[in-house]
MIDOSE-1310 file (N, C-alpha, C; in nm, 2 decimals, decimal comma, always signed):
residues 182
mvld	-2,76/+5,99/+1,47/-2,65/+6,06/+1,53/-2,52/+6,01/+1,48; -2,44/+6,10/+1,44/-2,30/+6,06/+1,39/-2,20/+6,09/+1,49; -2,11/+6,00/+1,52/-2,01/+6,02/+1,62/-1,88/+6,06/+1,55; -1,84/+6,18/+1,58/-1,72/+6,23/+1,52/-1,60/+6,20/+1,61
lrsh	-1,52/+6,10/+1,56/-1,41/+6,04/+1,64/-1,30/+6,14/+1,65; -1,29/+6,24/+1,56/-1,18/+6,34/+1,57/-1,20/+6,43/+1,68; -1,32/+6,45/+1,73/-1,34/+6,55/+1,84/-1,32/+6,48/+1,98; -1,31/+6,35/+1,98/-1,29/+6,28/+2,11/-1,15/+6,27/+2,15
pkkk	-1,12/+6,27/+2,28/-0,98/+6,25/+2,32/-0,93/+6,11/+2,28; -0,81/+6,10/+2,26/-0,75/+5,97/+2,21/-0,77/+5,87/+2,33; -0,83/+5,75/+2,30/-0,84/+5,64/+2,39/-0,73/+5,54/+2,36; -0,68/+5,48/+2,46/-0,57/+5,38/+2,44/-0,63/+5,24/+2,44
fflg	-0,69/+5,20/+2,33/-0,75/+5,07/+2,31/-0,68/+5,00/+2,19; -0,57/+5,05/+2,14/-0,51/+4,99/+2,03/-0,36/+4,95/+2,06; -0,31/+4,85/+2,00/-0,18/+4,81/+2,02/-0,08/+4,92/+1,97; +0,03/+4,93/+2,04/+0,12/+5,03/+2,01/+0,11/+5,15/+2,10
deqk	+0,01/+5,15/+2,18/-0,02/+5,26/+2,28/+0,04/+5,22/+2,41; +0,14/+5,14/+2,42/+0,20/+5,09/+2,54/+0,10/+5,02/+2,63; +0,02/+4,94/+2,57/-0,08/+4,86/+2,64/-0,03/+4,72/+2,67; -0,06/+4,66/+2,78/-0,02/+4,53/+2,81/-0,12/+4,43/+2,75
lkdw	-0,08/+4,31/+2,71/-0,17/+4,21/+2,66/-0,21/+4,12/+2,77; -0,33/+4,06/+2,76/-0,38/+3,97/+2,86/-0,45/+3,85/+2,79; -0,44/+3,74/+2,84/-0,52/+3,62/+2,79/-0,65/+3,62/+2,87; -0,76/+3,66/+2,80/-0,89/+3,67/+2,86/-0,96/+3,54/+2,87
hdke	-0,91/+3,43/+2,81/-0,97/+3,30/+2,80/-0,97/+3,24/+2,94; -1,09/+3,19/+2,98/-1,10/+3,11/+3,11/-1,08/+2,97/+3,07; -0,95/+2,93/+3,07/-0,91/+2,79/+3,03/-0,98/+2,68/+3,12; -0,99/+2,71/+3,25/-1,06/+2,61/+3,33/-1,20/+2,58/+3,30
tirr	-1,28/+2,69/+3,27/-1,42/+2,68/+3,23/-1,42/+2,61/+3,09; -1,34/+2,64/+3,00/-1,34/+2,58/+2,87/-1,31/+2,43/+2,88; -1,21/+2,39/+2,97/-1,18/+2,25/+2,99/-1,29/+2,18/+3,06; -1,36/+2,24/+3,16/-1,47/+2,18/+3,22/-1,59/+2,16/+3,13
daqr	-1,62/+2,26/+3,05/-1,72/+2,25/+2,95/-1,70/+2,14/+2,85; -1,58/+2,12/+2,81/-1,54/+2,01/+2,71/-1,57/+1,87/+2,77; -1,57/+1,86/+2,90/-1,59/+1,73/+2,96/-1,74/+1,70/+3,00; -1,82/+1,80/+2,99/-1,96/+1,78/+3,03/-2,04/+1,69/+2,93
vgng	-2,13/+1,61/+2,98/-2,21/+1,52/+2,90/-2,35/+1,54/+2,96; -2,45/+1,51/+2,87/-2,59/+1,52/+2,91/-2,68/+1,58/+2,80; -2,80/+1,60/+2,84/-2,90/+1,66/+2,74/-2,86/+1,80/+2,69; -2,83/+1,81/+2,56/-2,80/+1,94/+2,50/-2,66/+1,98/+2,53
eqgk	-2,58/+1,91/+2,60/-2,44/+1,95/+2,62/-2,36/+1,94/+2,49; -2,26/+2,03/+2,48/-2,18/+2,04/+2,36/-2,26/+2,07/+2,24; -2,38/+2,13/+2,26/-2,46/+2,17/+2,14/-2,52/+2,05/+2,07; -2,51/+1,93/+2,13/-2,56/+1,81/+2,06/-2,72/+1,80/+2,08
pypm	-2,78/+1,74/+1,98/-2,93/+1,74/+1,99/-2,98/+1,65/+2,10; -3,10/+1,69/+2,15/-3,16/+1,61/+2,26/-3,23/+1,49/+2,19; -3,21/+1,37/+2,25/-3,28/+1,25/+2,19/-3,42/+1,26/+2,23; -3,51/+1,26/+2,12/-3,65/+1,27/+2,15/-3,73/+1,15/+2,11
tdae	-3,83/+1,12/+2,19/-3,92/+1,01/+2,15/-4,04/+1,08/+2,07; -4,12/+1,00/+2,00/-4,23/+1,05/+1,92/-4,32/+1,13/+2,01; -4,34/+1,08/+2,14/-4,44/+1,15/+2,23/-4,39/+1,29/+2,26; -4,26/+1,31/+2,25/-4,21/+1,45/+2,29/-4,22/+1,55/+2,18
rvdq	-4,25/+1,50/+2,06/-4,26/+1,60/+1,95/-4,39/+1,67/+1,95; -4,40/+1,78/+2,01/-4,52/+1,85/+2,03/-4,53/+1,97/+1,93; -4,62/+1,96/+1,83/-4,63/+2,06/+1,73/-4,66/+2,20/+1,78; -4,73/+2,21/+1,89/-4,76/+2,35/+1,94/-4,64/+2,42/+1,99
ayre	-4,54/+2,34/+2,04/-4,42/+2,41/+2,09/-4,34/+2,47/+1,97; -4,35/+2,40/+1,86/-4,28/+2,45/+1,74/-4,35/+2,58/+1,69; -4,49/+2,57/+1,69/-4,57/+2,69/+1,64/-4,54/+2,81/+1,72; -4,54/+2,79/+1,85/-4,53/+2,91/+1,94/-4,39/+2,97/+1,95
ngfn	-4,28/+2,88/+1,94/-4,15/+2,93/+1,96/-4,05/+2,92/+1,84; -4,09/+2,84/+1,74/-4,00/+2,82/+1,63/-3,90/+2,71/+1,66; -3,91/+2,65/+1,78/-3,83/+2,54/+1,82/-3,90/+2,46/+1,93; -3,86/+2,35/+1,97/-3,93/+2,27/+2,07/-3,90/+2,32/+2,21
iyvs	-3,99/+2,39/+2,27/-3,97/+2,45/+2,40/-3,97/+2,34/+2,51; -4,04/+2,23/+2,48/-4,04/+2,11/+2,57/-3,89/+2,06/+2,59; -3,82/+2,05/+2,48/-3,68/+2,00/+2,49/-3,60/+2,11/+2,55; -3,62/+2,24/+2,51/-3,54/+2,35/+2,57/-3,55/+2,35/+2,72
dkis	-3,67/+2,33/+2,77/-3,69/+2,33/+2,92/-3,62/+2,21/+2,99; -3,58/+2,11/+2,91/-3,51/+1,99/+2,97/-3,36/+2,01/+2,97; -3,31/+2,11/+2,89/-3,17/+2,13/+2,88/-3,12/+2,23/+2,99; -3,01/+2,21/+3,05/-2,96/+2,29/+3,15/-2,94/+2,44/+3,10
lnrs	-2,98/+2,53/+3,19/-2,96/+2,67/+3,16/-2,81/+2,71/+3,15; -2,73/+2,63/+3,22/-2,59/+2,65/+3,23/-2,52/+2,55/+3,15; -2,57/+2,52/+3,03/-2,51/+2,41/+2,95/-2,38/+2,45/+2,89; -2,30/+2,35/+2,85/-2,18/+2,37/+2,78/-2,20/+2,39/+2,63
ipdi	-2,11/+2,45/+2,57/-2,12/+2,46/+2,42/-1,98/+2,42/+2,37; -1,98/+2,37/+2,25/-1,85/+2,33/+2,19/-1,76/+2,45/+2,16; -1,63/+2,44/+2,17/-1,54/+2,55/+2,14/-1,51/+2,53/+1,99; -1,58/+2,62/+1,91/-1,57/+2,60/+1,76/-1,47/+2,70/+1,70
rhpn	-1,39/+2,77/+1,79/-1,30/+2,87/+1,74/-1,18/+2,79/+1,66; -1,12/+2,87/+1,57/-1,00/+2,82/+1,51/-0,89/+2,79/+1,61; -0,81/+2,69/+1,60/-0,71/+2,66/+1,70/-0,62/+2,77/+1,74; -0,59/+2,86/+1,64/-0,50/+2,97/+1,67/-0,56/+3,07/+1,76
cnsk	-0,70/+3,07/+1,77/-0,76/+3,17/+1,86/-0,74/+3,13/+2,01; -0,71/+3,01/+2,04/-0,68/+2,97/+2,18/-0,56/+3,04/+2,24; -0,46/+3,08/+2,16/-0,35/+3,15/+2,21/-0,35/+3,30/+2,19; -0,46/+3,35/+2,13/-0,46/+3,49/+2,10/-0,47/+3,57/+2,24
ryle	-0,40/+3,68/+2,24/-0,40/+3,77/+2,35/-0,46/+3,90/+2,31; -0,52/+3,96/+2,41/-0,60/+4,09/+2,39/-0,54/+4,19/+2,48; -0,58/+4,31/+2,46/-0,53/+4,42/+2,55/-0,58/+4,39/+2,69; -0,49/+4,42/+2,78/-0,52/+4,40/+2,93/-0,63/+4,50/+2,97
tlpn	-0,63/+4,62/+2,92/-0,72/+4,73/+2,96/-0,82/+4,74/+2,84; -0,95/+4,70/+2,87/-1,05/+4,71/+2,77/-1,17/+4,78/+2,83; -1,25/+4,85/+2,75/-1,37/+4,91/+2,81/-1,47/+4,81/+2,84; -1,56/+4,83/+2,95/-1,67/+4,74/+2,97/-1,78/+4,77/+2,87
tsii	-1,88/+4,69/+2,87/-1,99/+4,70/+2,77/-2,12/+4,67/+2,83; -2,22/+4,73/+2,77/-2,36/+4,69/+2,80/-2,40/+4,59/+2,69; -2,45/+4,47/+2,74/-2,49/+4,37/+2,65/-2,65/+4,38/+2,64; -2,69/+4,40/+2,52/-2,84/+4,43/+2,49/-2,90/+4,31/+2,41
ipfh	-3,00/+4,25/+2,47/-3,06/+4,14/+2,41/-3,21/+4,17/+2,38; -3,25/+4,20/+2,26/-3,39/+4,22/+2,23/-3,46/+4,09/+2,20; -3,59/+4,08/+2,24/-3,66/+3,96/+2,22/-3,81/+3,99/+2,21; -3,88/+3,89/+2,15/-4,03/+3,90/+2,15/-4,09/+3,76/+2,17
negw	-4,17/+3,74/+2,27/-4,23/+3,61/+2,30/-4,13/+3,50/+2,30; -4,01/+3,52/+2,36/-3,91/+3,42/+2,36/-3,94/+3,32/+2,46; -3,90/+3,19/+2,44/-3,92/+3,09/+2,54/-3,84/+3,12/+2,66; -3,90/+3,10/+2,78/-3,84/+3,14/+2,90/-3,70/+3,07/+2,92
ssll	-3,69/+2,94/+2,89/-3,57/+2,87/+2,91/-3,46/+2,92/+2,81; -3,50/+2,94/+2,69/-3,39/+2,99/+2,59/-3,35/+3,13/+2,62; -3,43/+3,22/+2,67/-3,39/+3,35/+2,71/-3,29/+3,34/+2,83; -3,33/+3,26/+2,93/-3,24/+3,25/+3,05/-3,11/+3,18/+3,01
rtvh	-3,11/+3,09/+2,91/-2,99/+3,02/+2,87/-2,90/+3,12/+2,80; -2,96/+3,22/+2,73/-2,88/+3,32/+2,66/-2,81/+3,41/+2,77; -2,88/+3,45/+2,87/-2,83/+3,53/+2,98/-2,71/+3,45/+3,05; -2,74/+3,33/+3,08/-2,64/+3,24/+3,14/-2,51/+3,23/+3,05
svln	-2,53/+3,22/+2,92/-2,42/+3,20/+2,83/-2,33/+3,33/+2,83; -2,40/+3,45/+2,83/-2,33/+3,57/+2,84/-2,24/+3,58/+2,97; -2,31/+3,55/+3,08/-2,24/+3,55/+3,21/-2,12/+3,45/+3,22; -2,15/+3,33/+3,17/-2,05/+3,23/+3,18/-1,93/+3,24/+3,09
rspp	-1,94/+3,32/+2,98/-1,84/+3,32/+2,88/-1,78/+3,46/+2,86; -1,82/+3,55/+2,94/-1,76/+3,69/+2,93/-1,69/+3,72/+3,06; -1,57/+3,78/+3,05/-1,50/+3,83/+3,17/-1,59/+3,92/+3,25; -1,61/+3,90/+3,37/-1,71/+3,98/+3,45/-1,67/+4,13/+3,45
elva	-1,54/+4,16/+3,45/-1,51/+4,30/+3,46/-1,53/+4,37/+3,32; -1,57/+4,30/+3,22/-1,60/+4,36/+3,09/-1,75/+4,38/+3,07; -1,83/+4,32/+3,16/-1,98/+4,33/+3,14/-2,03/+4,44/+3,24; -2,07/+4,55/+3,19/-2,13/+4,66/+3,28/-2,27/+4,62/+3,32
eivl	-2,35/+4,56/+3,23/-2,48/+4,53/+3,25/-2,54/+4,44/+3,14; -2,65/+4,38/+3,17/-2,72/+4,31/+3,06/-2,86/+4,38/+3,05; -2,90/+4,41/+2,93/-3,03/+4,48/+2,91/-3,11/+4,39/+2,82; -3,23/+4,35/+2,88/-3,33/+4,27/+2,80/-3,43/+4,36/+2,75
vddf	-3,45/+4,37/+2,62/-3,55/+4,46/+2,56/-3,67/+4,38/+2,51; -3,78/+4,38/+2,58/-3,90/+4,31/+2,54/-3,97/+4,38/+2,43; -3,98/+4,33/+2,32/-4,05/+4,39/+2,20/-4,20/+4,36/+2,21; -4,26/+4,40/+2,31/-4,41/+4,39/+2,33/-4,45/+4,24/+2,33
sdrg	-4,38/+4,16/+2,40/-4,43/+4,02/+2,42/-4,56/+4,02/+2,50; -4,64/+3,92/+2,46/-4,77/+3,92/+2,53/-4,78/+3,79/+2,62; -4,67/+3,73/+2,65/-4,67/+3,61/+2,74/-4,63/+3,64/+2,88; -4,57/+3,76/+2,90/-4,53/+3,79/+3,04/-4,42/+3,70/+3,09
icwp	-4,33/+3,66/+3,01/-4,23/+3,55/+3,05/-4,11/+3,61/+3,12; -4,07/+3,73/+3,10/-3,94/+3,78/+3,15/-3,94/+3,84/+3,28; -4,06/+3,88/+3,33/-4,06/+3,96/+3,45/-4,02/+3,88/+3,58; -4,02/+3,75/+3,59/-3,96/+3,68/+3,70/-3,81/+3,71/+3,72
lqsq	-3,75/+3,76/+3,62/-3,60/+3,79/+3,63/-3,58/+3,90/+3,73; -3,68/+3,98/+3,76/-3,67/+4,09/+3,86/-3,65/+4,03/+4,00; -3,67/+3,91/+4,02/-3,67/+3,85/+4,15/-3,52/+3,84/+4,20; -3,51/+3,80/+4,33/-3,38/+3,79/+4,39/-3,29/+3,69/+4,32
cwfd	-3,35/+3,59/+4,25/-3,27/+3,49/+4,19/-3,16/+3,55/+4,09; -3,20/+3,66/+4,03/-3,10/+3,72/+3,94/-2,98/+3,77/+4,01; -3,01/+3,83/+4,12/-2,89/+3,89/+4,20/-2,81/+3,79/+4,26; -2,86/+3,67/+4,29/-2,78/+3,56/+4,34/-2,69/+3,51/+4,23
lnpe	-2,74/+3,51/+4,11/-2,67/+3,46/+3,99/-2,55/+3,55/+3,96; -2,57/+3,68/+3,96/-2,46/+3,78/+3,93/-2,49/+3,91/+3,99; -2,44/+3,94/+4,11/-2,47/+4,07/+4,18/-2,39/+4,18/+4,12; -2,29/+4,16/+4,03/-2,21/+4,27/+3,98/-2,25/+4,32/+3,85
aplk	-2,33/+4,24/+3,77/-2,38/+4,29/+3,64/-2,53/+4,31/+3,65; -2,57/+4,44/+3,67/-2,71/+4,47/+3,68/-2,79/+4,42/+3,55; -2,91/+4,38/+3,58/-3,00/+4,34/+3,47/-3,11/+4,44/+3,46; -3,13/+4,49/+3,34/-3,24/+4,59/+3,31/-3,34/+4,52/+3,23
llpy	-3,46/+4,54/+3,26/-3,57/+4,49/+3,18/-3,65/+4,61/+3,12; -3,65/+4,61/+2,99/-3,72/+4,73/+2,92/-3,84/+4,67/+2,84; -3,96/+4,70/+2,89/-4,08/+4,63/+2,83/-4,15/+4,71/+2,72; -4,08/+4,81/+2,66/-4,15/+4,90/+2,57/-4,13/+4,88/+2,42
gitc	-4,06/+4,78/+2,38/-4,05/+4,76/+2,23/-3,92/+4,80/+2,17; -3,89/+4,73/+2,06/-3,76/+4,75/+2,00/-3,74/+4,89/+1,94; -3,85/+4,94/+1,88/-3,84/+5,07/+1,82/-3,81/+5,18/+1,92; -3,88/+5,18/+2,03/-3,85/+5,28/+2,14/-3,71/+5,26/+2,19
ywfs	-3,67/+5,13/+2,20/-3,53/+5,11/+2,24/-3,43/+5,17/+2,15; -3,45/+5,15/+2,02/-3,35/+5,21/+1,92/-3,34/+5,36/+1,93; -3,46/+5,42/+1,96/-3,45/+5,57/+1,97/-3,39/+5,62/+2,10; -3,39/+5,53/+2,20/-3,34/+5,57/+2,33/-3,21/+5,50/+2,37
rlqi	-3,15/+5,42/+2,28/-3,04/+5,33/+2,32/-2,92/+5,41/+2,38; -2,91/+5,53/+2,35/-2,79/+5,60/+2,40/-2,81/+5,63/+2,55; -2,93/+5,63/+2,60/-2,96/+5,65/+2,74/-2,97/+5,52/+2,82; -2,98/+5,41/+2,75/-3,00/+5,28/+2,82/-2,87/+5,23/+2,88
gtap	-2,77/+5,21/+2,80/-2,65/+5,15/+2,85/-2,57/+5,24/+2,94; -2,51/+5,18/+3,04/-2,43/+5,26/+3,13/-2,28/+5,24/+3,10; -2,24/+5,15/+3,01/-2,10/+5,13/+2,98/-2,05/+5,26/+2,91; -1,93/+5,30/+2,92/-1,88/+5,42/+2,86/-1,88/+5,41/+2,71
qr	-1,92/+5,52/+2,65/-1,92/+5,52/+2,50/-1,79/+5,57/+2,45; -1,74/+5,52/+2,34/-1,62/+5,56/+2,28/-1,64/+5,67/+2,18
């Protein structure tokens, strides 16, 4: 499908269209994250003993799921942006978006950590929903997300679980997301 931008009404998402600028950075969260210490905080490696190096975890996930399970789902990450990005301002009025995360046999803790990172580092009013697309996983790891715990985490950004594969998703992606299309 080709989107012909000439046929759409002009949207005001560009500077010069009398739009106000807003600092979307959550300075308090960035400050708190910079002070956190612990396993996996600031993206630092987890100190492992020889007993914790389990080959099967690497074979199944491509990383050590044992260590991943010990790192907080709500972990901090270092702010690696260029210093000038700290003072950058963005348009005050921006469209919200559907965040789509495809996965196959993903480790439960790493998938949840990805969802937490999206929620913790995105302005809530810009996230219409989070869509997890299961590319025919055979472990059944993601379906506990349908429980009430998700809604306690973020009642305003619906979570959709699509269990039918990435190819089907690509063919139907225009019907999946609820965020407005430009």
